Structures are given as structure tokens and as C-alpha cells.
Backbone bond lengths (Angstrom), bond angles and torsions (degrees), N, CA, C in turn:
res aa  C-N    CA-C-N  psi(-1)  N-CA   C-N-CA  omega(-1)  CA-C   N-CA-C  phi
1 M - - - 1.456 - - 1.530 109.26 -
2 I 1.304 116.16 131.11 1.457 120.91 179.64 1.525 109.54 -95.37
3 C 1.322 115.76 130.53 1.457 121.77 -178.15 1.520 110.58 -115.50
4 N 1.307 115.18 157.52 1.459 122.84 172.72 1.517 105.93 -126.13
5 I 1.320 115.70 119.94 1.464 120.43 -178.31 1.517 108.90 -122.87
6 K 1.327 115.83 134.02 1.466 121.93 174.73 1.520 107.66 -125.40
7 K 1.333 115.30 136.32 1.456 119.97 -177.12 1.524 108.62 -152.14
8 T 1.324 116.83 143.93 1.456 121.47 176.44 1.527 109.14 -94.27
9 L 1.327 115.70 129.06 1.458 122.40 179.44 1.518 109.51 -118.25
10 T 1.316 116.93 148.30 1.457 122.23 176.61 1.520 108.52 -110.65
11 V 1.331 116.43 133.35 1.463 121.33 177.89 1.524 107.33 -74.16
12 N 1.329 116.17 113.83 1.462 121.59 -178.33 1.520 112.93 -101.61
13 H 1.317 116.79 -12.21 1.462 120.16 -178.47 1.524 109.42 -70.54
14 A 1.312 117.34 134.92 1.466 122.46 -176.00 1.526 113.39 -56.91
15 C 1.319 117.17 -32.16 1.477 120.76 -178.41 1.525 112.40 -100.22
16 G 1.308 118.31 6.75 1.459 120.56 -179.42 1.518 111.37 73.94
17 V 1.324 115.59 -156.96 1.465 120.97 179.18 1.520 107.82 -89.59
18 H 1.326 115.17 87.52 1.467 121.28 178.95 1.536 108.26 -100.48
19 A 1.324 118.42 -172.05 1.471 122.05 -171.29 1.528 113.76 -57.78
20 R 1.338 118.64 -45.96 1.463 119.93 -179.07 1.527 110.86 -65.34
21 V 1.312 116.09 -43.79 1.471 120.72 179.53 1.529 109.88 -62.86
22 A 1.317 117.22 -44.44 1.465 120.96 179.44 1.527 110.69 -61.62
23 T 1.320 117.18 -38.33 1.459 121.28 179.02 1.528 110.94 -67.08
24 I 1.325 116.48 -42.05 1.471 120.85 177.11 1.530 110.10 -61.65
25 L 1.328 116.48 -45.35 1.471 120.92 179.27 1.523 111.38 -61.64
26 A 1.326 117.18 -46.85 1.464 121.39 -178.06 1.525 110.92 -62.96
27 K 1.323 116.30 -41.22 1.461 120.59 179.24 1.527 110.72 -63.89
28 K 1.321 116.77 -44.76 1.472 120.86 179.27 1.525 110.52 -64.64
29 A 1.328 117.93 -43.84 1.468 121.56 -179.26 1.526 111.23 -61.98
30 S 1.325 116.49 -32.35 1.462 121.13 -179.05 1.528 112.90 -69.55
31 E 1.310 117.16 -12.12 1.461 121.30 178.56 1.531 112.66 -78.60
32 F 1.342 116.74 -8.87 1.465 121.44 -174.74 1.527 110.71 -119.32
33 V 1.332 115.66 154.38 1.463 119.90 177.68 1.526 111.98 -86.83
34 S 1.305 117.63 -20.02 1.463 121.88 -179.05 1.524 111.65 -64.71
35 E 1.313 115.52 153.82 1.459 121.95 172.58 1.528 106.96 -79.90
36 I 1.326 116.09 125.65 1.467 120.83 -176.09 1.521 108.60 -123.10
37 K 1.320 116.33 121.38 1.464 122.10 -178.08 1.520 110.08 -126.28
38 L 1.330 115.77 149.30 1.457 122.50 169.78 1.522 107.26 -119.30
39 L 1.331 116.50 135.24 1.452 121.41 -179.14 1.516 110.11 -118.74
40 K 1.329 115.15 135.50 1.463 122.00 171.43 1.521 105.76 -131.85
41 G 1.319 115.21 110.26 1.463 119.11 -173.92 1.514 108.67 62.55
42 S 1.329 116.93 -127.94 1.459 120.49 -179.35 1.526 112.37 -93.29
43 Y 1.335 117.57 -1.56 1.463 120.45 -178.55 1.525 110.01 -86.36
44 V 1.316 116.29 132.71 1.457 122.59 179.67 1.525 108.42 -117.06
45 A 1.332 116.76 124.14 1.460 122.38 179.45 1.514 110.45 -111.44
46 D 1.316 116.02 131.46 1.461 122.12 170.92 1.528 106.17 -76.04
47 C 1.318 117.13 123.88 1.467 120.39 -175.57 1.521 113.66 -68.80
48 R 1.312 118.32 -10.51 1.466 120.36 175.96 1.528 111.65 -86.47
49 S 1.310 117.63 -5.70 1.459 122.36 -176.55 1.530 110.81 -109.68
50 V 1.323 116.47 113.13 1.465 120.96 178.21 1.531 109.93 -59.85
51 L 1.328 117.14 -41.91 1.470 120.03 -179.45 1.525 111.93 -63.86
52 D 1.330 117.47 -41.53 1.469 120.68 176.08 1.524 110.54 -59.67
53 L 1.323 116.08 -44.36 1.468 120.24 -178.21 1.526 111.28 -65.28
54 L 1.326 117.54 -40.65 1.465 120.35 177.84 1.531 111.15 -65.24
55 A 1.330 116.16 -35.71 1.466 120.89 -179.18 1.529 112.74 -68.00
56 L 1.342 117.62 -15.11 1.470 120.11 176.14 1.527 110.81 -59.59
57 G 1.326 116.98 -32.57 1.466 120.07 -175.69 1.513 110.86 62.24
58 A 1.335 116.60 43.47 1.461 121.53 -175.95 1.522 110.48 -90.80
59 F 1.325 115.57 125.70 1.462 122.86 -178.98 1.519 110.15 -113.64
60 K 1.333 115.89 167.03 1.465 121.26 179.17 1.528 109.72 -51.99
61 G 1.321 115.08 131.59 1.458 121.57 179.48 1.518 114.43 92.89
62 D 1.334 117.62 -16.23 1.466 120.04 177.92 1.520 109.82 -65.73
63 R 1.331 114.97 146.09 1.458 121.15 176.77 1.523 107.86 -105.70
64 L 1.321 115.10 129.09 1.455 122.75 -179.31 1.523 108.82 -119.11
65 E 1.318 116.05 148.24 1.452 119.28 175.60 1.521 108.67 -99.44
66 L 1.315 116.05 125.29 1.457 123.03 176.28 1.525 107.59 -94.33
67 V 1.332 116.52 128.24 1.460 121.58 177.44 1.522 107.34 -126.86
68 V 1.330 115.84 121.88 1.458 121.30 -177.54 1.525 108.88 -126.85
69 D 1.329 116.34 127.18 1.460 122.78 178.50 1.519 108.99 -126.63
70 G 1.327 116.74 127.17 1.454 119.75 175.24 1.505 112.72 149.80
71 E 1.326 114.32 -179.00 1.464 119.89 -173.99 1.518 113.69 -72.06
72 D 1.338 117.93 -25.56 1.462 120.19 177.60 1.534 111.53 -112.53
73 A 1.329 115.05 32.93 1.466 121.37 -175.13 1.525 112.66 -59.50
74 A 1.310 117.76 -41.64 1.471 119.66 -177.87 1.521 110.80 -63.30
75 A 1.323 117.15 -44.88 1.470 120.74 179.21 1.524 110.79 -65.91
76 A 1.319 116.94 -41.23 1.468 121.33 179.82 1.522 110.82 -63.85
77 A 1.328 116.73 -47.18 1.467 120.54 -179.97 1.526 110.50 -62.05
78 G 1.314 116.76 -39.26 1.458 120.64 178.53 1.518 112.37 -64.48
79 A 1.324 116.26 -41.80 1.466 120.66 -178.90 1.527 111.55 -68.48
80 I 1.324 117.21 -42.37 1.475 120.86 179.51 1.529 109.42 -67.57
81 S 1.323 117.17 -42.80 1.467 121.15 178.46 1.524 111.07 -60.60
82 A 1.320 116.24 -40.46 1.468 120.62 -179.80 1.529 110.91 -62.69
83 L 1.330 117.47 -38.06 1.469 120.18 176.82 1.520 110.85 -61.31
84 F 1.324 116.74 -45.33 1.468 120.48 178.86 1.524 110.80 -63.08
85 D 1.329 116.42 -44.38 1.467 120.94 -178.58 1.517 111.79 -63.03
86 A 1.325 117.21 -33.51 1.469 122.01 -177.61 1.522 113.00 -89.71
87 G 1.325 117.32 5.07 1.472 119.35 -178.48 1.515 111.47 63.52
88 F 1.343 116.48 28.18 1.456 123.48 179.08 1.525 112.03 60.81
89 Y 1.339 115.66 23.42 1.463 122.89 175.45 1.535 112.90 56.19
90 E 1.327 115.65 29.27 1.470 119.36 -178.59 1.508 113.20 -109.43
91 E 1.318 118.71 -8.02 1.461 118.61 -174.57 1.508 111.80 -114.38
């Protein structure tokens, strides 16, 4: 069954989505077959692309929309959300 999940996430990491955070996100997104995107305003980032994630320009407190489409969308959305909630385990 293919699902479409949309969820709003808040950047809790003190430095925002910087290189290490983007790498962690891209690595986690690569574990799933679903298409995983983060949106900030009109910019859409593929979560498997570190460069796309850095181009978001997301800072602490920014709200991003997570959009996940695919057969493992629920698991993917849960895993990405958990990273945001945990501050990417860096703090």
C-alpha cells in the first residue's frame, strides 16, 4: 500500500540544518524506498541529497514540511521525525 504523509517539523538543533545534520538526514532517508522531501517556503529538498538539504537554509526554530510518498512512508516519516525530535543526537 502506498501512503502519502505530510507533517510539520521544527528544527531543534542549535546550528540548524548544517553539514553533519544534512548528512545524518540523507543517510537515514536512504534507508527507505519512499520519496522523502522537506519543504521550506517554495524550496523543495530531496532528503537523500546533502546539497539540497543545505540549500534549505534551515535554522533553529524554522518549521519545515515533511512530505513522504511510498510504500514505507509511515516508517520513513517516523524515523525522520525522530531525528528532528532528538536534535539529531548531537546536543
